[in-house]
N, C-alpha and C positions, 0 to 999 in steps of 0.2 A: 280750330276746335278749340272752347274755352276751357275745358278740361280733358283730360286724356288717362286711361288707366295704361299702368304700365304691364310691362311683360310679366312682372311675377302677380301683380294683381289680377291680371286676366287668366293665369292658369291657376291662381286659388280661386278664383271664381267658378270655373268648369270644373274643379275638383270639390268645390263645397256645392255646387248645383245640382250635378249629375253623380258624383260619388263614383265615378268608373271604375269598372271593373276590366278582367281580361279580354271578356269579349267584346269590349266597345272599344274597337280600334279605328273608329272615323267619327271626326265632327264635321257636320255640314251649316254653313251660315247663309240663309236664304236673305236673298235682297230682290226687292220688285222693282222695275224699271218703268220711267215715264214713257211715253208714246204719244202720238199726233191725236189721241182721243183725251190722255190723260196727262194735261203738260208739268213739266216739272216746277220745282220751289226751291229757295235756297234750303231750306230745313230736310228735303228730302235727301238734296246732293249733300247737305254734310251729313247724314245718316248713312250716306252708302258709303261716303272716304273714310267714315269713321269704322264700317265692318269691314271694308280691305285691309285698314290698318290694324284690325285684331286680328285678322286672318295672318297676315305678315308677322305679327309679333307673336302669335301661337304657335305658327309653323313650327320653328327650330324647337322649341319645348316639346312638342306633341311628339315629333319625329322621334328625339331621343327617347321617348316612352315607349316608340313603334307606333305610334298613331298618327293616321292622316289627318287633314282639313282639305275643305274643299269651299270655294265661294261660289256659290249656285246662286245665278241672275234667272230672273223670269219676269214674261210682260205682268203688267200689275192687272188685275182683277177689277179695278174700278172701284169696287165697294168693299167696307171692313168685312170681315168674316164671310165673304163671298167663296163658294169654291176656287182651289187651285187650279191654274191651268193643265193642260197633260203631258206640256212638254217644257223643257228648260236649258238653260246653257250652264256649261260647267265653263268657270272663267278661269283663263291662263293668266299665267304672270304680264301685268301690264297694265297701263291705264283704263278705267273704267268705262265702258261705254255711254253716250250720254241719254242715249234713248234705246228702247228695244229694237225701234226700226233700223237700227244699224247695225242688227246682226243679222246672221244667215238664217233662215228657219230651217235649212235643210241640217244644220249643226246641231239642232234641239236633240236631247235625247228624253226618254219618257222620265217624268218627276217619280213616278214610282218607284222606276229602278233606284235613281237616285236616294229616295230616301229609304228604301230598304237595305241600301248598301251602308249607310251611315245611323248608326243606332244612335247618335247625340245631334241633336238641332238646335241650332239658335238661329230665332229670325226677326232681325232688328228691321220691319219693313212700313213701308208707308201706310198700308191697309192691313187691318187686322188678318193675322192668318189663325189664330186662338180656335174658332170653330170648326175649320177643315182640318186642322192638325189634330185638334182632341179628336174626331172623329177617325182619322187615317191612323194616329197610335198604336192601340189596339192591333188593329189588323197587320199593321206593318213591324210591330215590334220596335219600333226605335222611342226616343224620349225627347219632349222637345219644351224650350224655355220662347215662349213667343213675347215679343216686344215692340208691338206699335206703337209708331211715334216716337220712337227713341230718340232723346238727346243728350248732348253733355250736360244738360242740367238736370238729368236724373242720374248720373254716376254716384252720388253720395248717398243715393237710395241702395246702391249695390255695396255700399262700406256696411250696413246696420250689422246689428247683430241678429241674424235669422233663425238661431236656436229659440230666443225670445221672442221673435215673431210668429217662429211655428208654435209654439206655447201657447200665445193668446188664439190664434185662429182656430185650434184646435179645442181650446174652451168653448169661443163660439160656435163652433160646430156643433160640439156636444148638446149645446143647448138649442140649435135649429132644428136637429135632427129629430126630437120626437115631438118638438111643437105643432100645434095643430092651426095656428094662426098666429099673424103680428099683426097689433093695432098702433096706428100712428095718428098721431094729431099734429097739423102743420097750422102755422100762423103766417098768413101772407096779407100784406096790405090791408091790416084792419080786419081781416075775416078767418075764419075758423075752418078750417078741411080736415076730412077724416077720412081714411082709410084700412079698409080690413083687406089683408093677403091670406089667402087661403094655403095652408102648408102641409094640407094633408097626402099622404099618397107620394111622399118627396124623400130622397135621401139629401142631405146635406153635404158639403164639400168644402175642404181646407186647402187653401192655396198659400201654401208658406214660402214659394220660389226657390222650392228644391223637389228635385225628381230624380230619384235613386233608383225608382224600377220601371223597366220599359213599360210602354204601352200607355205612358200618361203625357199630357202637354199642359200649358198655364202660363200664366205671366211672369215675368221677371222684368223690374222688380215686383214683390208681391207682399202680401199682407192681409188677407181676406177671408173669412166663411162665407159661401154662398149656397142658395137653395132657387130652385124654382117653382115658382106658384102654381099650384093645381089647376091644371087649364081644362078640367071638365070632361075630360076622353072617358069617363067610365061611364057608361049606358045607367042613366036615370040617377047619375051624381053629379049634377052640375057644379063647376066650380063658384065658392062662395065669395071671392075676393069681389069687393065691392066700395064705391065711394068716391071721393074726390082727390086725385092728384094734382098738384099746384106744381109748376115749373116754370122757373124762369129762364127765357130764351132770348138773351141780348139783354134788352131794356126792357121788355115785355112778358107779363105774367100770364101765363096759360095755365088754364085749369081744366084737366081730361076728367070726364065722367066715368068711372070704371062701373062694369056689370061683367058680371061671369068673367074676369078677368081680361076683359079687352077695354079698351077705349071706344066710348059708343058716340061720343060728343066731346066738342071742345069749346068751351066758354073763354071768349075774351074777345077786346074789340078792335085789336092791330092785326098788322099784316101776319105775324107769327102764327097766330090763332088760326086765320084763313087757312094757311100754307097745311097746320096742321089737320085741321078738319077735312080737306081735301085729301092728305096723305092717307088717313085712315080709311076712308072710303075707298081709294085706289088701290092699296097696299094694305089688303085684312092682315095679311102677317105681321106687319108693323104695328098694328094695335094691341099685340099679344103684350102682357106684362109677363117678363121673361126670364127676372131674376131679381131676388133680392141679394145684394152685398150689403157685407158688414165690413168695412176697411178699419184698420187700427193703428196706422201710420202716422196719423196725427198726434197722438199721445207719447210718440217718438222723435216729436221735434222737428217733422218735416212739413213744408208748407206747399202751398197748391204751385205748380209749375207753369199750367198750360197745357200739360200733356195728359190726357185721358188716362195712358197708361198708368202713372201714378196718382193723380189725382182721385182715380175712384177707388183706390186702397186707402184714402185719407179717412173716411166717414163712411155714413150709410148711403147706398144708390140703388136706384130701382132702373132696371133695363128694360126695353121696348123691341120686340122683334123675334129673330132667331133665339131658338130654346133647348133643339135638338142635341147639341154638342155639350150642354150642361145636365140632360136628363129628362129635357121634356119633350114634348111634340110638336112643336113647330121647327120646319127646317126650310131648306131652299125650294122647295118644290111648293111650298106655300107662298110666294111671291111669283109677282108677272115675269121677273126674269132673272137672270144669275147677277146682273149690275144692282138690282133692286135691293137684294139681300142683306138684311143690316141687326146688328145687334148692338144699342145704343145705349149707354148708361147715362141717367142723369145724377148727378153726383150733389147731395148735400151738404152745405157747409156756410157759413156767415161770409168767408171770402170766395166764394164759387157760386151762390144764390144768394147774393144779401137780401134780397125779397122774401126769401121763402125761409121760413126757420122752423126747426123740429121741436114743438111742445113737449113730447113725451112720445117713446117707442118701446112697446111691450110685447113678450111674447106670452101666448095660452099655451099652457103645456096640459097634458091631459090630466081631467080630473078638475079642469078651471083654474090650478095654479098660475100664477101671474109672475113672470120674471122680467123686471126693469132693464133695460138697455141702454136708454138715452133719456136725458132731460135736459132741456132749455140748449139743444145743439151739443151737448157733453155727455161724454159717456160716464155712466154712474158704475160701472162693473167694479170690483175692486181686483186690480190684476194680481195682486201678491200671491204667491206660489200657495 
């Protein structure tokens, strides 16, 4: 591992993220395992070893406080934000298994029982657990820091001033919450594209990387405010989200035509455009615009790492797919199978989508007042207190 948190840093991280009280007596670290269907890769293997190292380093420090820690293994669910399996394994001391296929199915225990017994949860997994843990946390009373795709390259983000991050994302949340719409103008390969996102009937959220209260789950590292665009579930009140959304996928520019908060068609002459057009027909849940996110970490000196967990916190992003874990209407039931469930962010910034630029992004507030957020890919908000 290229960089490693010390035992002292890990302990401070747990204290800062969860602010545990006397009743918080157990921490679970969740790890998904490859299997015959989903093969391993070096980054995944490194992440599992990192999680095991965290457990080993934290164990004596938490024991001195009267707290326990467990490494919880489970078979991967094949897609980010798909529901967790019903059963899992509690890992004893010793080498990690290379695959879920090596473990005895009879040794599994109910996942719900494990989560109920551990009020603090960290999840450095291959496939994101954010959606299922957000839905389970208020039911079972735990709180969770989800860390999909975490790698040593993200460790510097864990050392940021999260009090300042919390202040900035709360400011954005306070702007998003009353907003009726967000109007975004894009430039892509010499063309202008305009998108309006309907923000009525929704509550905004602040994700600051701190989870002091039971019943909540969110990303770590973090630093964003986000809101689900209105999806048109109210009778006689269709969603007003409409326009064109350009996204660079690899070297190819794909333009989605949005009507009533759904991608209805895809423009583009390459294979990625054809694949996306087929996907929105095959999986209507995927075509849903599930999130408008506003990340603040680029202004704090961080650069893209290639890991979506961090990169989405660098600036504006728009997600497709599942939204129920954020307060929307589209959930696992709207996809053809559990493996097809997805919530995928498209993150904007010159280093991430060099063919697409944000000319402007403005919130439309009640009464028609406008609040400018971005101009020429840059925040124009004055962050000073």
